[in-house]
N, C-alpha and C positions, 0 to 999 in steps of 0.2 A: 397535639392539641386539639381541641373540641371541631368537628367538621363544622359545627355552626357557624365560625367566625371566619370560615374561609368563602372567599368572594375576590371580589374587584377591591381595591384599595382605594377607598375616597378618606380617611380619617387616618391619623396615626395617631394608639392609643385615646383612642375615641372620649372612653370616661373618667380620664382624665384631663386630658386638651381643651373640653367640651367649657369648664371653667375657669380659664385663664384665659389672657391675653395675647397676642401676635407679639412673639418675641420673647418669650420666657429663658431667662438663665438657669441654667443647675449648676451649683458647684459641691464639687467633691465627689467620692464615687459609691453614697449609697444613700436611697432620697426616700423623703416621707412623704404623705401626704395631711393635710391638715386645714381647714377652717380655708380653703379656696384659694390654695397659695403652698407652695411647694417651700422646703428650707432644708436644708445641708445637715445632716447629722454632727457635720465636724464644728458647724457654728453653735454659740454658747446662748440655743434657745431653750426655754425652757418644756420637756417632754410635758405631753397629751395623753390621757388612756385611750386616746380615741384615735391617736397615730399609727399609723402601720406603715412597716418598713418594704423598703422593694427593693429587692437585694438585686434581682438581677433584669436588667432591661429586655424586652424581648419583643421584636417586631413582627408583626403578623399581619394580613391581608384581610379588612373587615370590610363589612357594611356596615352604612351607618345604623346608629343605632338610636332608635326615640324612646327608648325608656328612661323614667328620670333615673338618677344620680342615684345606685342603690349605697345603704349604710356599709360604709367598709366593714364595719366590728362584727358585720354580719353574715360575712360572705363564706358561701361553703362550697365544698366541691361543685363543679360542673360535668353532668353527666354524659359521657358520650352515647349523642340517636345513636338512629340504626338505618337512618334513612341515606341513600345518598341526592346529590343534584352538581348541575353544573361548576366545573368553576372557573375561574378569569383565567381568558392565555395568557396575561403580563403577570400573572400570580407567581409566588416563590416557591419552590419546593420545601424549604426549609424555613427552620426561622434564622431569623438575624440576629447575634448576641454580639453584645458589646461591654465594653467597660474603659472609661476614662477615669485616667489618675488625678487630673485638675477640676475641667469644669466641662461641661455639655451645652451646648446652646440649640432649642428648636425653633423652630420657622416652619411655621405650619403651611401657611398659602405657599410658601416657593415648595413645602415636603422636604427640607431638610434640617438634616443632623451633623453641627459640627462637634465633635471632641477636642479635646485639651488637655497633654500629661504626657510623661516619657514614657509611660505603658502603656498606651491608649489602643487595644484591643476593637478590630470585629473579625466575628468569625461568623462563616457560614458553610456547613456540610464540610470538607476537610480543604477551602480555605480560608485563610489569617492574613490578618495583617497587621500589623505592628508599627505605629509611627508617633510622632511626639506631635502633629496636628492630622486630622482624620475630617472629610465631610462627607458624605451621604444622604444622596439623593436619592428619594424613593420611587420617584415620578421616570427615573432613567435606571434605575438599582445601579448605578456609579456608583463607586467608591474612589476617594481622591486621596492621595498622602503627600505628604510635604513635609521634609526635614526644617526643622528649627533652630536660631541661634541665640543664646545666650547674650547676654549686654554688654559681654566681653569679643564677641565674636566669635566665640567657639561654638559648634554642631554638638546641639545637645543628646539628640540621635540621628538616625538615615532611617526612613522605612524599610522595611522588611519584608516579602508576601513569600508567603508559602503554597504550594497548594500540591496533594500527593508527597513527591519524593523533590519537587523542583522546588527551589530557597533561591530570592534574589536581593539585592540589597541596593537601592537607586536612589537619587536625586530624591523626585518624584514619581507616583504611581497612578494609574489611573484605570479602575481595572474593574468589570460589569460581573457584579459577583452572580449573577445568575447564568450567565453564560462561560465565565470564567475569561473569555476574552480581556484584552487589555492592553494597553501603551505606558512604557516608559522611560524615563531619562535618566542617565548616567549609572547604565545597571551594570552590577556586578555579580556573579553567579559562578559556580562550582561545578563541572560534570567532570566526577570520579577527581581525577588528577588535574585536567584540565581548569584554569579557569580563563573565565570569559568576561568580558567589558565589552557591553557595545552603547554609541552614543544613541542611541534610539534602538529599542526591544519592541516588538510587537508578537502580544502573546495571540493566536489562535485558539490554542485548544490545551488539554491539560500537558501534553506532550509534544507540539509542534513552536516555534517561536521563532521569528526573525530579525534577525540586525543588522543597524545603518552603522556602515563607520562603525567594523566592532574590530575586536582583536580577543586570540585565545594564546595563553602560554602556559607552562608548566610554573614560573615563577609567582611566588607569594606578593611580589612584592606589589604597592599602589602602582608605583614606575619601573616596571619590568624588565633585567636586562636586556630580555629577548622576549617575541612575540612574532606575531603569523596579523597581516592586516589587511584587511579587505572591506570593502562599499558595501559589497550584499553579503550575504552567510544567512545559514535557513539552518536550523538546528532542530534535532530528533534528540529528545533530552533524554542523557542516559547511553546514547548509541551514538550518533555517526553527527558530522557537521559537514554544507556542504555551503561551499565558497563557489564568487565569480572569479577574475583575477584578484591571484594575492602575493604580497609579497614577504619577505621578513625585515623586519628592524631592530636592530641593538640600539639597546640604551638612548630609543627613540629616531634614532637615525636612518631612516630606508638604504636598504641595500640596493642594487640594482639589477638583484637578479626579482623576476618577476613570472607567474607559470598562469596559464588560461583558468586554471580550476584549481579546487584543490577539496582532496575528501579526507578526512580525520577523524581519527578514531576518540568516542568522547565515554568508553566504558572498558572496564577487565575482561575478561571472560576470551570465548571458542569465536574468530572471524575467521570464515573466506577469504584468502587474497594473497597477490601476491608478495613470495619473498625475494627481499633486494639481495642483491649480490655484493661480492666488493671485491678487489682488485689484488692481487699477490702475482709474486715471481716466483720463479722455478728454473736452477741455472739446468738442468737440462730438460724440459717442457717446455720454456717460454713465459709469458706475460699469461695469466689468466681470468678471468673471470669466472670466480668463485662463490655457488652456493644460490644461483639464481633457481630458480622454482615457484611452486606454488604450494598452499595449503588450502586442502578441501574438506569441509563438514559435512560429510556423510549422512549421519543423523544424530539423535542422543546418545550413542553409544559409540559409532564410528568417527573416526576422521581419517585423512592420511595427508601425506608430504609427499611431494615429487620436489627433488631435488636436481642439479648437475652442476657440471663445470666445463670451461670452453680453456683449450690452451693454443696459444697460439703456432705450434708448430704441427699441429693438427692433431691435438689427441682430447680424450671427452671421458666423461665420469656422467655416470646416472645411478640413481635410487628410487625406491617408494618403498615407503615406511608408510602402513594402515598401522593405525591404534588403535583398539579397543577399552571399554571401559564402562563398568556395570557395577551402579555403587550398590556392596554390601555383598555381592555373589565374587567377581571375578574383573582381571584385568592384563591388558599384555600388550605387545605390538611384534611387528615382523620388520624389518630390513629386507632388503635384494640389491644390493650392488654390485654396478656394471662397469669394470674398468677397460678404455681401449688409449691405450696412451703410446706417444710416438715421441721420439727426441731427434737429433740431426743427423744420428749415427746411426739407427738403424728402425726399422721397419715394428710397428708396437704389434704386441698380445694383447689377448683378450683375457680379464680374469674375471670370476665374481666371487660374489660371498656373501652367503646367509644367515641371518641370524633372529633368532624367536626368542622372546622370552612371556613368559605366562606366569601369576599368579593365584591365589584362589582365595577370596575369605572362608575363613573358617567358620564361620557365625551359620553361611550360605547353605552349609550341607555337613551339620556336626559330623563328626568322626572321618569326613574322607576327604582327605586335599589331594593335589595336582599341581606340578606345577614344573616347567620347564624354562631353561639356558642353553638357546643350541648356538654354534660356532662354527662352520663350516663355510671351505668353498675352494678356491682352487690355490696351491700349495704357494702361487707365484704371486698372489692378491696382495700379503700383508709386504714386501720385499718392498710394491710397486709405487704405495702408497706414499703420494706428492708432500711434503712438506713434514714429513713426519719422522725423523733418524727414529725416535725408539722404538716405533711399531715396526720399523723396516726389519726390525733387529730381532721382533720374536719372533718365534719358530713352533709355537703350543697353538693350537686351538680345541677347546672344550668344546662340549656339549653332558647335556643331562636333561632327562626326561623324567617325574617319578612320580607313581601312585600309590597314597599310601589311605589302606582304613585299619579302622578301629573299631568296634565291635560294641555298642554299647552295655553296661551288665557284662560283659564275658572279658575274660581275662587273658583273650589272643587279637594280636595285632597282624596285618599284612602289607609288604611291599615290594613295590613291583616297578623295575627300573630299566633306561635302556641311557649306556652313556659312548661318548665316540670321543675320542681323541686321536690328533693329528700334527707328526712330526713335516714340518712342511720343511727340512733342511733333508732330510730324508726321503721324505714323499710319502711315509710312511701311516697309515690310516687303521686303528683299531678302535674296534666296535667291541662293543657288551653287551647283548641281549638277547633274552632276558635277563635281569638279575631281581631277583623273586627272596622275597624274605619272610620268612613266616614265625614269630615270637609269642610265645607264651610267659603271661610274665610270673611272677612266683605265687605257687599256690600251697597252701598248708592243709597238706590230707587228715593230718587228725584234729584240726579243731572242732569244739562246738559252733555250732549254729546259731546256740545262745549262750553264751559265754555270764557266768557269774563269777564275778572276781577277776582277779588275774588269769593268764593263761598258764596254765601247767609247762614246765623246760620243755617238754618232747611236742607241746603244740607249736613248738615257732618252727618245727623244720620243714623247710621248704623247700620245693622243687622248680625248676624254670630250665623254660625250652627254647635254645636259638640254631633256626635253621634256613641255609642258603643253598639256592640251586643258581648256577647261573653259568652261562655260555659267551665262551669266548674265540674272534677269528677279526681278520687282520687281510690288508691288498694292499698293492701299492699304488700310486693314480699312472704309472708311467708303464708301464704290462698292460700287456691286452687279456681279454676275458677275465674280466670282473666276477663275476658270477663263478666262474671254477675255482679262482682262488680264494674265494668266500667259503666256498663248498670243502675244502680241502685243508682249509688251514685252522673250522671249524673245532674247537674244543669244548668241552661241557664235565663240569664237576657238583661236587655238594659238599654241603660241611653241615654236622649237626654237632651242638655242645648240649650236657645237660649240668646245669652246678644244679649243688645240694646246699643250704646253709641250714646251722641253724646257732639260732641267737639265742645264747646261755644269759641267766642273770648273772648283773655284777656281783664278782667273791670282792666285795669290798671295794677299794679302788681302780682294783681289774678288772676290764672286760675280755671276757675270752668267747672264743668264735672260732671251729671246728668248720672247715669246709668239705665237700669232694663233689670232684669233677670229674664228669664222663665226654669224651669228644670224640667223634667219627668223621672220616672224609670216605666221598667216591670217588674213584678214579673211570679216567677211560682208556689210559694205556698202560699199558706196564711192558720197559723197558729194561733191555739188559746189554749189557757195552761189555766188549769181553778185548783183551791184545790178540793183535791177527800176527804169529811172529815172521811170515808169509811178506804180508805188505807192510810188518814193521806198524800199523797204525791202528786205532781204535774204531773195532766196527760196534756197529751199533742193533739191534734186533728190535722191534718195538710192536707189539701183539695190542690191538682195540679190542674191548669187553667192555664187563663192567667188573670193577675190582673194589674194595673198601677193607679201610684200615682206621684202627681206632686206638685210645690211650686214656689211661687213668691214672688220676694222682688224690692223694691228700695231703689236709692241711690242719694248722692249728693255729691260728694265731693271738699275740695280748696285748692292749694297750692300755697306759697306764697315763696319769696328769699328775706330777709335783712340781707344789708351789716354792718359791721363797724372799720373801722380802727384807730389806734392810731401809729403814726409819731413819730420818735425821733432825726430829725436833717440827716442832710446829712452826718457828721463827727463822725458821731453814728457807730459802729461795725452792730446795729441792728438798719438797717432803721427804720423797720414796723412792729406792726402785725396786720394779718387781720382776722375778724371773721366774719363766714357764719354763719349765722341763716335759717333752714328750715323747717318750721312750716307747719302742715296739718291738716287739722279739715274734718270731712264728717258726712252725718245723712245716715242711712241705713234702711229701716222697711219692714216686712212682716210678714202677716197677718197669722192667726191661721185655715190654710186649714187641716190638717192632724190630727188634734185630736180628729175626731171622728173617728179612727185609734187606738189608743189608747187604754187599760181600764186599771181596778184597779186588780192587782196581789196578793192574799195571798202566805205568801213564808212558814209559819209555824204553828204549833199549836194553839199557847197564841192568833193568829190574829194581832197583833200588827204589824208585820212589811208586807210591803209592796211593789210591783213597781208597775211600769205605760208602762209594754212592748207593743211595736206595733204589730198587728195579722200580718206585715209582717219583721217581725224579721228571721233573719235565710237565707235571700237570700243571692243573690253573690251581689245584692245592697243594700245597709244602709236603714234602716227608715228612713222619715223625722222627725225631732222631733216634737213632739206638744207644742203650745203657740204662742204668741205671739209677735214680739220684735221690741224693735224703737228705737238704740242706737247708741249712739255720738261717732265716733272715732276720737281720737286725739293724736297729736304726733311729735314729735320733732328733728332735728338731726341740728347738728353740725359740723363745720370745722373752725379748725384754724388753719393758716401757717402764718409765718416771712420772711422777707425779711431781709440776713445778705449780708454784703458786705466782700469779700474776698479780701487778704493781698496779695493773688499769679497777680491776674486779675486785668487789670486796665478800666474805661470806662464802657457799659454796661455787659460786659461777669462779672467784678466784682458784681455783684447780684444775688444772689445767693436764689432764694426759697426754706425756709424746713419747711415741714407740721409738725406740731407737734400733731396736733391731725387731722387721718385721719376721723373719725365718731363718735359722743358719741349724742344713738339717745335715749328716752324713749316713750314709745309708750302704748294708752289703750284705753279703750272705756267703757259705759257710760251706761247700758238696762237703759230707759226710762219710760219700759213697764213692769218690773222683778219687782216679788212681795218681794224681796228679795239677798241681794248680787248684787246690782245695779253694781255700781262700779268695773271692771273687774282686772283681775292682771295688775301688770306694765312690760312693757316689757321695759331689758335695756342690751343696747350694746356699745362695747367703744372700737376701733381699732387706733394703730399707728406702725407708723415707724421711730422710733429713730435714728437720724443721719445716716440713711437706713445703721443701723447695726442688730438694734434691734426689731425685731417684736413682739407686745406685741397685742392680743386679750381679752375680755375677755365679756360675756355672764349673764345673771342672768332673774331671775322671785320674785317678791315682791308680797306679798298678803297684801294689804293695811286694813287688820280688825283688829279687838280684838282678841284673843284668851280667851277660858275657865282653869280652872284650868288644863283637862288633854290636851290640848295643842289644840284643835277643835277653829276654827273659829266660831264668831260669828255675826250677823250683826249689828256692830258697825264699825263706822271705824276709823283708829288707831291715827287718829289727834285728836280725842277729847284728849286722854291723850299724846301720841307726836307729838304737832304740827311740827314738821320737821322730822319727819319718813317716808321714802315710804314704811315703813310697815315690815312683816316677810320677812324674803326670802327663798322661796322654794326648791331652785335650783341656780345652779352657776357653770361657771367653767373659767378658767384663764388659758391661753398658751403661754410661751416669747420659742421666736427660736430668736437664734445669731452666727454668723461664725465668725472667724478674719484666716491671714492669711499671711506669709512673704512672699518678693520678689516680682515679676511681679505680679502687680493684673489680667493681662489678663491671666495667666496662668488658669486652672480648675482642682479640683479635680477630681478623679475618683468617679464614682458614683456608690457608694456603697449599695444603697437601691436593695432589692430585687424586683422588679419590680414583677414575679411572685413567688408568694409565693408557689407550688407545688413545681417547680422546676423538675430541673432534676434529678429525683429520683429512678424511677422505670426503667434506663436505655432506656428510651421509649422518642421518640427524641419530641422536641420543635420546631418553629419556629427559624428563623436565633438570631430574635434578643433576643427571650428571652432566646434561649440556651447563647449569652453572656453576658447578663444582669446574665443572673444566674450565669453565671460560672466567673463573675466582683465578683460579691456577696460574693461567695465562696470561691474567693482568690485575694483576695482588694491587696497581699503583690505584687503581680507580676502585676499590672497595676500602680504603682507606679509613680510618678511624684518628679522627685527629683529635679527640678526648684525647686520647694515650699518648703522654708526652714523648715516652720514649720508650721500648721495648727489648730485650735480648731474649732467644731461647736457646738454647746451647745440646748439642749432646754425640757423644765420644763412645767409639765400642773399639774395641781389641778382642779379637781371638786368636789362639794359639792352638798347631796340631804337630803332634811327633810325628813325624812321616818316614819312611825308609827312601834312603838314597834312590837312585836310578839305577846305579852297578850295583847294588847291595851290599855296599861296604860297611853302612851303618845308618844311623839315622841323625836325622837332624831337627829343630823346632822351628814350623814357619809361624811369622807372626805377621799378622792383617791390622792395624790400626786407621779408622779414618774420622773425622770430622764435620760434622755439619751444624750450620747454625741458620737463623734465623733473626732479620734485627729490623728495627722505625726507629725514628729519630724527626722532631718536629722541627726546620729548620727556624719558623715563625709558626705565628698561629693560621696561615692559608697554605706553607708548604711544607709538603714530609719529604723524605727522602728511605729508602729502606736497602738491605742489602740483601742476600739468600744466597747460603751455599755450599758446597760440598768439596773436602779434597782427604784427597789418600796420603797417608802419613807414610804407609809401607813404599810404595813408586815413587812417591812425590808427585804427582800428578792432579792436577786441580779436575774434577769432575763434571763441576757446573758453577757458573759464579754468575750471579744475575743482581741487576738494581733495578730501581726505578724513581722517580722525581714525578710528583703529583702535586697540584696547585688546588685549590678549593676557591671555589669561583661562584659559592650558594647555590644557583641553580646549575651549573655547568659545572665542570671539571674537565682539567687536561692533563694527561698520563703518559711517562713516556718509559716503557719498559725494554732495559737491553742486558744480555745478555754475553758478554767481547768474549770470552774464552770457553775452554772446555772442544770436546769433543759437536757439539750441538754451541750454535752459534743465532741468534736472532735479534732482531730491534724491532720496537713496536713503538708509534708517536698516535695518542687518538685524541681528538677534543670532540665534545659531545654532551648533550643535558645528563642530565641527573633521572629523571622521570627514566621509568619501564617505557612509558607507552609512545616517545621519543629514543629511546635507543637506537634505532638502523638511523635516527638523522646524527650521523658523526660522519669524522674526517679523519682518514685513518691511512696508517703506511705502515706495513709489516715486509720486512726480508729475513727467510732463511738462509742458515747456509751451517753444510756441516762437512767432517770428513771421513769419506767411504773407510 
């Protein structure tokens, strides 16, 4: 606006109102000026060439203007003056714009404007008021809004007020457009997930308002199922609510429970505060106050959780879990856990466990990655975790820390890692550090720097390098002098591989690929064992030093694809069946370079049992085998698809491809230079997904040789007796999975798979995703999808192994079978029942069966989860609000039982 018109407000729209008498009424949304009268463009009044439309009405503070009314047909743009002057204290900071759907009344003596219309609006900076009836008083800068009813008594529209992120719907509103302060009656507003109602609300600024006789709830009904009610409430917008004495109500019935004050979060995100505990019970440790603690925000990148559990028999657990996160750089967390548990029979022992997880964003340092996953601690920690039978029987802890670097525009990369493996049963701890890998990607030394046209065949000759150097050591945590153990048991070794490949141009439909490979191992020890006729035992002599061994191999392979199709005519539902065959054949040869490193060793007093060990046995990298080999490898893979015409579609969309067999393959090899058993076992595999519903995979291994009376294989091919047999089955497995559900196919079932086997079992924090997944797994009833009327998922697994009898009398086949299932069923639109189970068919044992019953209660839910049979049993009953903000507001009862 032109600064010339800023000053004390004396008149409103002076240049127009000077021509009219007190109490002029305007109709419609757009207004025009003609011969000292206002007319609505919506009425049937002849147009005048001197008429000018006033599309937007703007209120400004203006001093009296003594000049005559200008000819509006010659209005020119007013230029801004460059001088400043003192403005009135009660002047507004910005224009007020308003719009009336129906009509507007201007009352000049009282300086009031009254607007009518369903979508009537008033805007001032970030303030917006929408109501069917709005009054503006310029003398006080107050805007009032009221709801209006139609002739039938129905409300046309409710007043709504918006300032920044604050939005409210009220019966009536009075607000000072300049200060932003105001009072509303019968107001509803929403703070994230929380719905707030106040009989009277006083707004003091953009972020703070007070409510008299207010309630807040997560139920979105006008009459909520539950609410917290207080006579005095202070709200900080999108942050917190503070109340005086507060009590809960259910269906507007007050409960005889009252608190002297209340503090309620109104926003998502991180907030420091106390973590509510839960009550559990353990047969060995007694009653427990589990998971009491505190969450602390340290800064924008760090926070921490401290948790503890107290048991009635005197035991306790504690943990501290810092977590760090820097967007686009890195994230991770530490967990330090301590146990001091006591039961009625024995005194407690202290155990500890340390975990660390770290990952880096590859964009922060292109080419460099660093990650860590550490899980280490006392060998007795897992078996002492309360109420976690699954973790009690876990006897392995593993850790890995890895750094890798890829040089830009260079063909090589480096990886350095440190690893840890811990067997808590044997109390054995293995350390692998450092483990260094250096690789050079395939180089093509004969290629031109600026090729023109295609490469020559010899330019596709490629050479690569893969190197690995590492050290190993171990110790027992029960023994003393751990440092001496680490030094005495230390081993190191190296491995280098140089593959040489050549990609030849296709020979018609055949692709030929020759290859050469060189491999070298570095050893720390040379071990020679010999039979001692005096002691009747094998003596071992180990010499430390630096030793090396190598071998080479040569090979060539060829592959092709064969297609066949059978057509059934355009009018047939099955249009065609296509069969794809992918045969492959190859030849490999490696000479007997390391035969000199093997020797004959007598193993018993009879002198009839011997072995052929290598002098490099017992090192980090295994010794090369002896003997030369010239093998032919061969295999065949199959894929069968079918084209089907759909009755629902027409044109190209009516033809649909259906895969009958994704793959069916047979592979083997034949050693031309072997002295016996030249034909190697056949490996057979098949996979398919029938009707996109039933997934089936199968694999097995057969030995194509005859057997003697005891079942041992002899060097005679099976086809001499059984020409159509692939031999004796030595191992096989079959798995089948399927799932069905009713209702909308796009609806998804909750994931009941426990992605973290450990779970939140000791009151120790996991990361957010693991916590949520573990909670869903243990409480599936709380995450039921009522839009799916029924569902069933089923899996079956069978394994077969041909195993030698314990008394060496022969062989027997061992079959293991098991089934598992998940199912849900809506009993009514509000009740759902679910069953999950696992059954071992071979042993006839029930691994676990669990069921749940859940009740949909709009903003609340009730769930009963129970596992009544099996080694691990539990039950859980809970009732709680659905909102994540009020998840801890629950009534819960949980008990665990398990067999040792």
